[in-house]
C-alpha positions in Angstrom: 63.5 244.6 66.5 60.5 242.6 67.5 57.1 243.7 68.8 55.2 243.5 72.0 51.5 242.9 71.3 48.8 243.0 74.0 45.7 241.0 73.2 42.8 242.0 75.4 39.3 240.6 75.6 37.2 243.6 76.6 33.5 244.6 77.1 31.9 247.7 75.7 32.3 249.3 79.1 36.0 248.5 79.3 36.0 245.5 81.6 38.6 242.8 81.0 38.2 240.8 84.2 37.3 237.1 84.0 36.3 236.6 80.3 37.0 232.9 80.3 35.1 231.6 83.3 33.4 232.3 86.6 36.3 231.1 88.7 39.0 232.7 86.5 39.3 236.0 88.5 36.7 236.5 91.2 38.8 239.1 93.0 37.0 242.1 94.5 33.7 240.1 94.5 33.5 239.9 90.7 30.8 237.3 89.9 30.3 237.8 86.2 33.2 235.8 85.0 32.7 233.8 81.7 31.0 236.7 79.9 33.0 236.0 76.7 31.4 232.7 75.9 27.9 233.9 75.0 29.2 236.3 72.3 32.1 234.1 70.9 32.0 232.3 67.6 34.3 230.2 65.5 35.6 233.1 63.4 36.7 235.0 66.5 38.2 231.9 68.0 40.2 231.2 64.8 41.7 234.7 64.9 42.7 234.3 68.6 44.2 230.9 67.8 46.2 232.4 64.9 47.6 235.1 67.3 48.7 232.4 69.6 50.4 230.4 66.8 52.4 233.5 65.9 53.9 234.0 69.3 57.6 233.5 70.0 57.3 234.4 73.7 54.5 235.1 76.3 54.6 238.1 78.6 52.2 238.4 81.5 51.5 240.4 84.6 51.6 238.6 87.9 47.8 238.1 88.4 47.3 236.8 84.9 50.4 234.6 85.2 48.9 232.9 88.3 45.7 232.2 86.4 47.5 230.8 83.3 50.0 228.8 85.4 47.2 227.1 87.3 45.5 226.0 84.1 47.7 225.7 80.9 50.4 223.3 82.1 47.7 220.7 82.3 46.4 221.2 78.8 47.7 219.4 75.7 45.5 220.9 73.0 47.0 223.1 70.3 46.9 226.2 72.4 48.3 224.5 75.4 51.0 223.0 73.3 52.1 226.5 72.2 51.9 228.1 75.6 53.8 225.3 77.3 56.6 225.2 74.6 57.4 228.9 74.3 59.4 231.0 76.8 57.3 232.8 79.3 58.0 236.0 81.2 56.2 237.4 84.2 56.7 240.9 85.5 56.7 240.7 89.3 58.6 242.0 92.3 57.4 239.2 94.6 57.5 236.0 92.6 60.7 234.1 93.2 60.0 230.5 92.2 57.7 230.2 89.2 56.2 226.8 88.8 55.3 226.9 85.1 58.2 225.4 83.2 60.0 227.9 81.0 59.1 230.9 83.0 61.5 233.8 83.8 60.7 236.6 86.2 61.6 240.1 85.2 61.4 243.2 87.4 59.5 245.8 85.5 58.0 247.2 82.3 61.3 248.6 81.1 62.9 245.1 81.3 59.8 243.7 79.4 60.5 246.2 76.6 63.9 244.7 76.1 62.4 241.4 75.2 61.9 242.9 71.7 65.6 242.5 71.2 65.4 238.7 71.6 62.0 237.8 70.2 60.1 238.7 67.0 56.6 238.4 68.5 56.1 238.8 72.2 52.4 238.5 73.0 50.3 239.3 76.1 46.8 238.3 77.2 45.0 240.1 79.9 47.4 241.8 82.3 45.7 245.2 82.3 48.0 246.7 84.9 51.1 245.7 82.9 49.6 247.1 79.7 49.3 250.5 81.4 52.9 250.2 82.6 54.1 249.3 79.1 52.2 252.3 77.6 53.8 254.6 80.2 57.2 253.3 79.3 56.4 253.5 75.5 57.3 249.9 74.9 53.9 248.5 73.8 53.9 248.2 70.0 50.3 247.0 69.4 47.1 246.9 71.5 44.8 244.3 70.0 41.3 244.7 71.4 38.7 242.0 71.0 35.7 244.1 71.8 32.6 242.1 72.8 29.0 243.4 72.7 28.5 243.1 76.5 28.3 245.6 79.3 28.9 244.5 82.9 28.8 247.6 85.0 31.5 246.2 87.3 35.0 244.6 87.2 38.5 245.6 86.4 38.8 248.2 83.5 41.7 248.5 81.1 41.8 252.3 81.4 41.0 253.1 85.0 41.6 256.8 85.3 45.4 256.5 85.7 46.3 256.6 82.0 48.2 259.4 80.3 46.5 261.2 77.4 47.6 259.3 74.3 46.5 258.9 70.7 46.4 255.7 68.7 46.0 254.8 65.0 44.2 251.8 63.6 47.0 249.5 62.4 44.8 247.2 60.3 41.2 247.2 59.1 38.7 246.4 61.8 37.2 243.0 61.6 33.7 242.0 62.8 32.4 238.6 63.7 29.0 236.9 63.4 28.0 237.3 67.1 29.0 241.0 67.2 32.5 241.0 68.5 35.0 243.3 66.7 38.8 243.0 66.4 40.6 246.3 66.6 44.4 246.6 66.3 45.9 249.9 67.5 49.4 251.3 67.5 50.5 254.5 69.2 50.2 257.4 66.7 53.6 258.3 65.3 52.7 262.0 65.4 50.9 262.6 68.7 47.8 264.7 68.4 47.7 267.5 70.8 44.9 266.8 73.3 43.2 269.9 74.7 40.5 270.3 77.3 37.3 271.2 75.5 
């Protein structure tokens, strides 16, 4: 059985919108895109590249898929080579004719969970709505947060008030980088801790 790993670039206040550039995701009037660059360094970049090199398949939500499909098919660097070569899956109820070669549309998070039967390492980037759906279906194996020392005060947040109470355990030692970012890899706790109102 393979694993579904969600890789998420996230600020201290939980925002994941538009880390890579100002035009990446300006939805809802978001104008702070590109926040990741100022606090990125070679060590963090090398870890992200190693995650991409390990992937057997890419899983994305519809909004992130549209961003990736507009950019990566035109890239021939190492990362572009991997993303263009491996199978891609997008969860959508409206997409009928994906333009990125090698893309398959699947209907929901439960179907996404079955990808573990076909692939060893299914990785995601971004796709916060899909991450919440995968957690609700209990089919997300790892949540890999790249936590950056930035607060934005606006933008899409990973946990937006709709999440179920859940406990996680740190699956590997935390790793820090020269400019202050931290890599945190979580798995859902095997023995759920009972969460009580204080």
